[in-house]
VEXDREN-2710 file (C-alpha; in Angstrom, 1 decimal):
% VEXDREN-2710
k/r/px/py/pz
1/MET/-43.6/55.6/4.2
2/LYS/-45.9/53.0/2.9
3/LYS/-44.9/49.4/3.5
4/LYS/-44.9/47.9/0.0
5/MET/-47.1/44.0/0.0
6/TRP/-47.4/41.3/-2.0
7/VAL/-50.8/39.0/-1.2
8/VAL/-50.2/35.7/-2.9
9/VAL/-53.1/33.9/-3.4
10/ASN/-53.9/29.9/-4.0
11/PRO/-57.2/30.2/-6.0
12/ILE/-57.7/26.9/-5.4
13/SER/-56.5/26.3/-1.8
14/GLY/-58.7/24.7/0.8
15/ILE/-62.3/25.4/1.0
16/GLY/-62.7/28.8/-1.4
17/LYS/-63.3/31.7/0.5
18/GLN/-60.1/33.5/-1.0
19/LYS/-62.5/33.4/-4.2
20/ARG/-63.4/36.7/-3.1
21/ILE/-60.2/37.9/-2.0
22/GLU/-59.8/41.1/-4.2
23/SER/-62.5/42.6/-2.6
24/VAL/-62.1/41.7/1.0
25/PHE/-58.7/43.4/0.6
26/ASP/-59.6/46.8/-0.8
27/ALA/-62.6/47.0/1.5
28/ASN/-60.5/46.3/4.7
29/LEU/-56.7/47.0/4.3
30/ASN/-55.2/50.0/5.8
31/LYS/-54.1/51.9/2.0
32/ASP/-52.5/54.7/4.5
33/LEU/-50.1/51.9/5.4
34/TYR/-49.6/49.4/2.7
35/ASP/-49.3/49.6/-0.6
36/TYR/-50.2/46.4/-2.5
37/GLU/-50.5/43.8/-5.4
38/ILE/-52.4/40.6/-5.8
39/LYS/-50.4/37.8/-7.2
40/TYR/-52.0/34.6/-7.7
41/THR/-50.2/31.6/-8.0
42/GLU/-50.7/29.1/-11.1
43/HIS/-49.0/26.0/-10.6
44/ILE/-47.3/24.2/-8.1
45/HIS/-45.1/25.7/-5.1
46/HIS/-45.5/28.5/-7.8
47/GLY/-46.0/30.9/-4.6
48/THR/-42.2/30.3/-3.6
49/GLU/-40.9/31.6/-6.9
50/ILE/-43.5/34.5/-6.0
51/ALA/-42.7/35.0/-2.1
52/ARG/-38.7/34.7/-3.2
53/MET/-38.6/37.5/-6.1
54/ALA/-40.6/39.4/-3.8
55/ALA/-37.6/39.0/-1.0
56/ASP/-34.9/39.8/-3.6
57/LYS/-36.8/43.2/-4.7
58/GLY/-37.0/43.8/-1.3
59/VAL/-41.2/44.1/-0.7
60/ASP/-41.9/44.7/3.4
61/ILE/-44.6/41.8/3.9
62/VAL/-45.5/38.7/1.3
63/THR/-49.0/37.6/2.6
64/ALA/-50.2/34.1/1.9
65/VAL/-54.1/33.6/0.9
66/GLY/-55.2/29.3/1.7
67/GLY/-54.3/27.0/3.7
68/ASP/-50.9/25.7/5.4
69/GLY/-49.7/24.4/2.0
70/SER/-49.8/27.9/0.6
71/VAL/-48.6/29.5/4.1
72/ASN/-45.5/26.9/3.3
73/ASP/-45.0/27.7/0.1
74/VAL/-44.4/31.4/0.6
75/VAL/-42.3/30.3/4.1
76/SER/-39.8/28.3/1.9
77/GLY/-39.8/31.4/-0.7
78/LEU/-38.7/34.2/2.5
79/LYS/-35.9/31.6/3.5
80/GLY/-33.2/34.1/4.8
81/SER/-34.8/37.6/3.8
82/PRO/-36.0/39.9/6.6
83/THR/-39.5/39.7/4.3
84/THR/-42.4/39.5/6.6
85/LEU/-45.2/36.9/6.5
86/GLY/-48.6/37.7/7.0
87/ILE/-51.9/35.2/6.5
88/ILE/-55.3/34.9/5.6
89/PRO/-56.5/31.6/6.3
90/CYS/-58.3/30.1/3.9
91/GLY/-57.6/26.7/3.9
92/SER/-59.1/23.2/5.4
93/GLY/-56.9/23.0/8.9
94/ASN/-55.4/26.4/9.1
95/GLY/-53.0/25.1/11.8
96/LEU/-49.9/28.2/11.7
97/ALA/-52.9/30.2/11.5
98/ARG/-55.2/29.2/14.6
99/CYS/-51.5/28.7/16.3
100/MET/-51.1/32.6/16.2
101/ASN/-54.8/33.5/16.7
102/ILE/-55.4/34.9/13.6
103/SER/-59.1/35.0/12.3
104/LEU/-60.8/32.6/9.9
105/ILE/-62.8/35.4/8.7
106/PRO/-60.6/36.5/6.1
107/ALA/-62.4/40.4/6.5
108/PHE/-61.2/40.5/9.8
109/ALA/-57.5/38.7/9.6
110/VAL/-57.2/41.5/6.6
111/ARG/-57.9/44.6/9.3
112/MET/-54.9/42.7/11.8
113/LEU/-52.6/43.2/9.3
114/ASN/-53.7/46.9/9.7
115/ASP/-52.1/46.8/13.5
116/ASP/-49.0/46.1/11.8
117/TYR/-47.6/43.6/14.9
118/GLU/-44.6/41.8/13.9
119/PHE/-42.5/39.3/15.7
120/PRO/-40.2/36.5/14.7
121/ILE/-40.7/33.0/14.9
122/ASP/-38.4/30.0/14.8
123/THR/-38.9/27.5/11.6
124/ILE/-37.6/23.9/11.2
125/GLU/-35.6/22.6/8.7
126/VAL/-36.1/19.2/7.0
127/ASN/-32.9/17.1/6.0
128/GLY/-31.6/21.1/4.7
129/GLU/-33.9/20.9/2.0
130/HIS/-37.6/21.7/3.5
131/VAL/-38.7/25.0/5.4
132/VAL/-41.1/23.9/8.3
133/ALA/-43.5/26.8/10.3
134/SER/-46.1/24.9/11.8
135/ILE/-45.4/21.3/12.5
136/ALA/-43.9/17.8/10.5
137/GLY/-43.7/14.6/11.0
138/VAL/-43.8/10.8/9.9
139/GLY/-46.1/8.4/9.7
140/PHE/-49.8/8.3/9.7
141/ASP/-49.9/11.7/9.3
142/ALA/-47.7/11.8/6.7
143/TYR/-49.4/8.7/4.8
144/ILE/-52.4/11.6/5.3
145/ALA/-51.1/14.5/3.8
146/ARG/-50.1/12.3/0.9
147/LEU/-53.3/11.0/-0.2
148/MET/-54.9/14.4/0.8
149/LYS/-52.7/16.2/-2.0
150/THR/-54.7/14.3/-4.5
151/ALA/-57.8/14.1/-3.3
152/LYS/-60.5/15.4/-5.1
153/SER/-62.2/17.6/-2.0
154/ARG/-60.6/19.5/1.0
155/GLY/-61.5/20.1/4.2
156/LEU/-62.4/19.0/7.5
157/ALA/-65.4/16.4/6.4
158/ALA/-62.7/15.2/3.4
159/TYR/-60.0/14.8/5.9
160/LEU/-61.8/12.9/8.1
161/ASN/-63.3/11.0/6.2
162/LEU/-59.8/9.7/4.8
163/MET/-58.8/9.4/8.7
164/VAL/-61.5/6.9/9.4
165/ARG/-61.5/4.9/6.1
166/GLU/-57.5/4.1/6.9
167/TYR/-57.2/3.7/10.1
168/VAL/-57.6/0.0/10.6
169/ARG/-55.5/-0.5/7.9
170/TYR/-52.2/1.7/8.9
171/GLU/-50.0/-0.1/11.2
172/CYS/-47.5/0.9/13.8
173/GLN/-43.8/1.0/12.1
174/ASN/-40.4/0.9/14.3
175/TYR/-38.2/4.0/14.5
176/HIS/-35.3/4.7/15.8
177/LEU/-34.6/8.3/17.0
178/THR/-31.7/10.7/18.6
179/ILE/-32.8/13.4/19.7
180/ASP/-30.4/16.0/20.7
181/GLY/-27.9/13.0/20.4
182/LYS/-29.5/10.6/22.8
183/GLU/-30.9/7.4/21.1
184/TYR/-34.4/6.0/21.5
185/ASP/-36.3/3.1/19.8
186/ARG/-40.0/3.3/19.2
187/LYS/-43.2/1.6/18.0
188/ALA/-44.9/4.9/16.9
189/TRP/-48.7/5.3/14.7
190/PHE/-46.8/8.3/13.8
191/ILE/-44.2/11.1/15.2
192/ALA/-45.2/14.8/14.9
193/VAL/-42.2/17.2/14.9
194/ALA/-43.9/20.6/16.1
195/ASN/-43.4/24.0/16.1
196/SER/-46.8/25.6/16.7
197/ASN/-48.8/23.4/18.9
198/GLN/-51.2/21.7/16.6
199/PHE/-52.1/20.0/12.9
200/GLY/-55.0/22.1/12.6
201/PHE/-59.2/22.1/12.7
202/ASN/-58.0/22.8/16.5
203/ALA/-56.2/19.3/17.2
204/ASN/-53.3/19.8/19.5
205/ILE/-50.9/17.4/19.3
206/ALA/-48.2/19.2/21.2
207/PRO/-49.7/21.0/23.8
208/GLN/-46.9/23.2/25.2
209/ALA/-45.2/23.7/21.6
210/LYS/-44.0/28.1/20.9
211/LEU/-43.7/29.4/18.0
212/ASN/-40.2/31.3/19.2
213/ASP/-38.9/29.1/22.3
214/GLY/-36.0/27.5/20.1
215/MET/-37.4/24.2/20.4
216/LEU/-38.9/21.4/18.8
217/ASP/-41.5/19.5/20.2
218/ILE/-41.3/15.5/19.4
219/SER/-44.7/14.0/19.9
220/ILE/-44.1/10.3/19.8
221/VAL/-47.8/8.5/19.3
222/ASP/-49.2/4.6/19.5
223/LYS/-52.0/4.0/17.9
224/VAL/-55.1/4.5/19.9
225/PRO/-57.3/1.1/20.4
226/ILE/-60.9/1.9/19.3
227/GLU/-62.2/1.3/22.7
228/HIS/-59.9/4.4/24.2
229/LEU/-60.7/6.9/21.2
230/PRO/-63.6/9.0/23.4
231/VAL/-61.1/9.5/25.9
232/SER/-58.2/10.6/23.7
233/VAL/-59.6/12.0/20.8
234/PRO/-61.0/14.7/23.4
235/LEU/-57.9/15.4/24.8
236/LEU/-56.6/16.6/21.8
237/TYR/-59.2/19.4/21.2
238/ALA/-58.9/20.2/24.9
239/ASN/-55.3/20.8/24.7
240/HIS/-53.9/17.6/27.1
241/ALA/-52.9/15.3/24.3
242/GLU/-50.1/14.7/27.0
243/LEU/-52.5/13.7/29.1
244/SER/-52.8/10.0/26.8
245/GLN/-51.2/7.4/27.8
246/HIS/-50.5/6.8/23.8
247/VAL/-48.9/9.4/23.7
248/GLU/-45.0/10.7/24.7
249/ILE/-43.4/14.3/24.3
250/PHE/-39.9/15.0/24.4
251/LYS/-38.4/19.1/23.5
252/ALA/-35.0/19.1/21.2
253/LYS/-33.0/21.2/19.1
254/GLU/-32.9/18.5/17.0
255/VAL/-34.0/15.2/16.4
256/VAL/-33.2/12.4/13.2
257/ILE/-35.3/9.8/12.6
258/SER/-34.6/6.6/10.9
259/GLY/-37.5/4.0/9.7
260/ASN/-39.2/5.9/7.9
261/LEU/-40.0/3.3/5.0
262/ASP/-42.2/5.1/2.7
263/LYS/-40.1/8.1/3.1
264/TRP/-42.9/10.2/2.6
265/VAL/-42.8/13.3/5.4
266/ASN/-46.1/15.6/6.3
267/ILE/-44.7/19.5/5.6
268/ASP/-46.7/21.5/7.2
269/GLY/-50.1/19.1/6.0
270/GLU/-48.5/18.6/2.8
271/GLY/-47.0/15.5/1.7
272/GLU/-43.4/15.3/0.1
273/ILE/-40.5/12.5/0.0
274/CYS/-37.9/12.9/1.9
275/GLY/-35.9/9.9/2.6
276/SER/-36.1/7.2/5.0
277/GLU/-34.2/9.3/7.4
278/VAL/-35.0/12.6/8.3
279/ARG/-33.4/15.1/10.2
280/PHE/-35.5/18.2/11.9
281/VAL/-33.7/21.0/13.4
282/ASN/-35.4/23.7/15.0
283/ILE/-33.6/27.5/13.4
284/PRO/-34.5/30.1/15.9
285/ASN/-35.9/33.5/14.9
286/SER/-35.4/32.7/11.3
287/LEU/-38.8/33.7/10.3
288/ASN/-41.0/37.3/10.7
289/VAL/-44.2/37.1/11.0
290/ILE/-47.8/39.3/11.3
291/GLY/-50.1/38.3/14.4
292/LYS/-52.2/39.1/17.0
293/ARG/-51.2/42.1/19.1
294/PRO/-50.5/39.9/22.8
295/LEU/-53.3/40.4/25.5
296/PRO/-51.6/42.1/28.4
297/GLY/-50.4/40.1/31.2
298/LYS/-53.7/40.5/33.6
299/ILE/-55.6/39.2/31.2
300/ILE/-53.3/36.3/30.3
301/GLY/-53.0/35.2/33.6
302/ASP/-56.4/35.1/34.0
303/ILE/-57.3/32.8/31.4
304/HIS/-54.3/30.9/32.9
305/ARG/-56.3/30.5/36.2
306/ILE/-59.1/29.3/33.9
307/ARG/-57.5/26.5/31.3
308/GLN/-56.1/25.2/34.7
309/LYS/-59.4/25.3/36.8
310/VAL/-60.8/23.3/33.8
311/HIS/-58.0/20.9/33.8
312/ASN/-57.9/20.1/37.3
313/ASP/-61.4/20.0/37.8
314/ILE/-63.2/18.3/34.8
315/ILE/-60.2/16.8/32.9
316/LYS/-58.4/15.1/35.2
317/PRO/-60.9/13.3/37.0
318/ILE/-61.8/11.9/33.2
319/ILE/-58.4/10.5/32.7
320/ASN/-58.5/9.1/36.1
321/GLN/-61.5/7.1/36.2
END
């Protein structure tokens, strides 16, 4: 029996790859496996409404075509339902898709759907209201997400332009954190609460984060002095942010952060007002997704050994200089 899929397309998301999506699906989706309909969003958070309607109608899979914000809209609509999430990344950062090793080439991402490999991942509940599949946070990243919300252009260049422009003027704030019942006071530039390991653009802010480990990875980041940037920034892309002296990482099931003075929170790359006190809770195995079939154990072991050798022979000597 064929599975029913709705494809939710944000026509103005990201960098424009989604504009040919009808022909991409027609050429690459296995029509013996799926019956599908393409739905275009018409206003902000329309994707949530479409996904909720699909779940109510018993649609098997809702595939989000767009960036992290578009994916989050669909995730929010699927909350509490057995309907599975598919992703065709056509945004700028594509953090969750990158973490799941989904191809950034739409045709290849559609073909991945044909494998029909489903598995559950965790989500993060924010103040009992918002649902996050990838990453949330307060401070500078939330501030940039807020500015990107009204930016005239998207993509890495626009994001970096905002980062550079606002870097000097945005100052650290004092935060009080309650992490699984233990209290901490920290002065931070930003605090990321991660389910996946990255912001997007392959910048890994929580290297040990796993999508289904039942834990949050809380990265507390101090403002990096300009003279330290040549070392600290490459660590993000080498998947070793924890080696920076400006990063402190905790694992927990729940964290409450107070002192969020501007009340903005990064919700999967989109800025949302959530209040000066924000509660993040891991909700285990709460979302079914279609992703890349895992590699055999031997290949994974070989990759791990290569990464460990790179870490010991290249990265550690640079840090210890």
